[in-house]
N, C-alpha and C positions, 0 to 999 in steps of 0.2 A: 504494499498499499504507500502513497505518496504520501509526503510530509504537508500539513496544513501550510497555505501562503495567506500573506495578505493581501489587497488590491497594488500593493506597490511590487510586488515580488518576494517581499523579507519575508522569511522562516518565522511563522507564529508559533510559538510554544505553547501547549497544551496547557501551563500550569499559570499560563502569565496572564494578570487580571484585565481584564478588558474594560475601556472606558464605559460607563453607562451611555445607551444611547437615548433617543427621545422617548423611546416608551418604556426606558429604564430610569427613569428620575430616580436621585437619590433622598432616601427620606426624608433627611432635612429639610431639602430646598421642599420636596412638596408638602410639609406641614408648615413651612413658613406660607406657600403659596396659600395654602387654608386658614393660616394666622390674620393673612392682610382683610380675608372677609369681617370684618367689626358682629355683624352678628354671628358669628361662626366663634367667636372668642367669646359673645354673652352666654352663648349654649356653652362652651364648654363648661365657666360657669356655674350654669343653671345645671349641669350636668353632678360637678362636684358636691353643690350645695344639696340636690336634691338625693342624691346619693348618702349621704352624709347621716339623711334623715331617718332614711328607711334603713338602713344598717345599723344608727344608733338606736332604734326602737327596738328591731329584731333581736338584737345583741342586750339587751337590758329588760325588756320587757318580763321574760320570765322572772328574775329577780326580784322586780318592783312586785309581782304577785305573790313571789313567796315572803317577802318580807314586811310587806303590808297589807297585805290579805289573807296568810295564815294557809295559804296553799302550802299541800306536798307538790312534788315533782308529780308523781300520779294523778293528782284532782288536777293537778293544772296542762298536761300536757296534752288532753283530747280537747279543753276548752279553748285553748289560746291558739292550737291548730288549728281549727275550725275558725275562729277568729282573722286570724291572719290570713291565713290563705286564701278564704273567701274573701276578706278584704281587696288584697292584690287580685287575685284573677278579675272580680266584678270591676276594679279599678283598671286596668289595662283594657278590656275587653270594652267597658262604656267611653272611655275615654278615646280607645280609637276610634268606637264608631259615630259618636258625637262630633270630635274633628273631624272626623272623612265628611259628613256630611257637611257643616255651617263652612267648613278650608273651603269646600267646592267652592262658595259664594265667594269668598274671604280669606285668602289666605292665612290673614293674622287669625283669624277663629284658633290655629293651631296652637298658638302660644297662649291664647285668651285661656281656653282648655287649660292648660299645663298651668298658668296662673293661678286664675280663681278659683280652680283645683288645690293647690298649695294652699292659699291662704284663707280656705274654709277649712281647711283641716287642722288650723288653730284651735277654734270653741271644741271641737272633739278632743284633741289631744287634753285640755283642760278637765274634760267629763274623765279620760282614762286616768290620767295623772292625780285627781283629786276626789272624784267620788267615792262613797265608804262602801258605797253595793258593791261586791263582786261582780255583778253580771251586768249592771251599769257600765264598768270599769273596760270591763271585756267587748261591750259593747262601742266605748267612746276607745276603744283601741283596732277593735274591727272598719271603723268609720274613717280613723285617721289614715289608717293605712291605707283602705279606698281612694282618699282622697289625696293622700301625698302622691301616690305612685301613676298620676296621672300625666306626671310629666316624661312620663319614658316613651309612649307613642309618639306624641309631638315631638318630644326631642329628636328622636331616629329618625320620624319623616321630612321635616325640615332641615336638619343637616345634610342626609345624603341628597334632599333636592337641591340643596346649593351648592353641594359640593358636584365638579367634574368628574364625568365617567371614570375617565382615567383615575382619579382619587377617591374612589368611594370605600374601597377597601380601607384604605389610611385615615379616610374617617371615620370609621367604624371604631378604627383602632383605635385613634384619638379618644374619640367618646369612651369607646372600653376603657382606658387609663386612667380617665375623669374620673369615672362611673367606681369602677372596683378598686384601682390601685389609691386614689383618694381617698373616696368616699368607704370603701370598706377599714383604708387603716387607718384613717382618722375618726371616721364616728363613734365607734367602738373607745376607740382610747382614748377621745377626748372626756367620755362622758362617765369611764373608769378614772382617770385622773381626778377629776370632778366629785367624783363618787368619794375619792382617797380623801381628796381636801379636805370635803365637810363631814366627813362621818365622825372626827372627834367632838364637834360641835354639835350635832346633829343626828346620830346616830342613823337607825335602820331609815329614818324621813332621808338620808341624805340623795337618796338614789331618784326620788322622787325630783327634789329640788334640782340635781345634776341635768334630767330629762328636759328642762324646761328651758335648758338652752336651743331647745329643737325647735320651740315657739318662734325663737329670731330668724334658725336657718330657714323655716318652713317660710316666714314670710318671705326675707330675702330671695329665697327660689322662687316665687311668684315674682314679685318685684321684676326680677332679671327677665323671666318668661314676658311679662307686659314691655321693660322696656327693650325685648329684640324686637317687637317689632316696631321697631324706629326704622329700622336698616333692611328687614326681612324682603319687602314687595322690591326693593330697590336693588338689592342683592339677587333675588330668585329670578328677575326681569335682566338680567344681566346675564347670570347662568345658561338661562333660555336663548338666549341670544350669540352665547358662548360656542351650544350645541349645534345652532342652525348653520352657524358658519363652517362646520368641521365635520 
């Protein structure tokens, strides 16, 4: 067999690293191109705070019910499982369907569904945290999970709508890092640190006041969703024009 050669006749070694072609863009350059979109930057921040909320509550709600409502692990497991799973399932289904129906009229409704859902979750968070009745607290938890997860379907829909076709996988990767690396890593960690800090003064109620930070991050996630609407329409029109030219 003959040796591979480059276009100018020089031998190309099989282990020699080739420069990226137009279809093989360096990762950092692709991420920088996406970062130029103002709405994409807002979406990334929204993903961080949204996942912070979800993982903080998901991780610390069992300890909350065991410490403050006196449930055993065996008593808690089926109750909290039903409340959490039902809320997350219905929240994703409802948010996806509602945002698709309303977004067909106006693209900004995707972010409105996300924003209003996050903000409306705050009163139910207080029911979950401050109700003395365990079933009312479980209902509050389920409603909180339902509403806080409404940011997820609009997040991926809009981010992939704005991204160039060749950068959609990179966009999904960036959103995944924001959701799982930032949210999953820091949500439970920060609540745990607050819990340790407050426990000497408040005892078992420290977990309740530690979770109050989620009220602030829910509100921030909702406001970021609504703020993104300032640029989404223009960015989406630019993305559509770019696709039509290619």
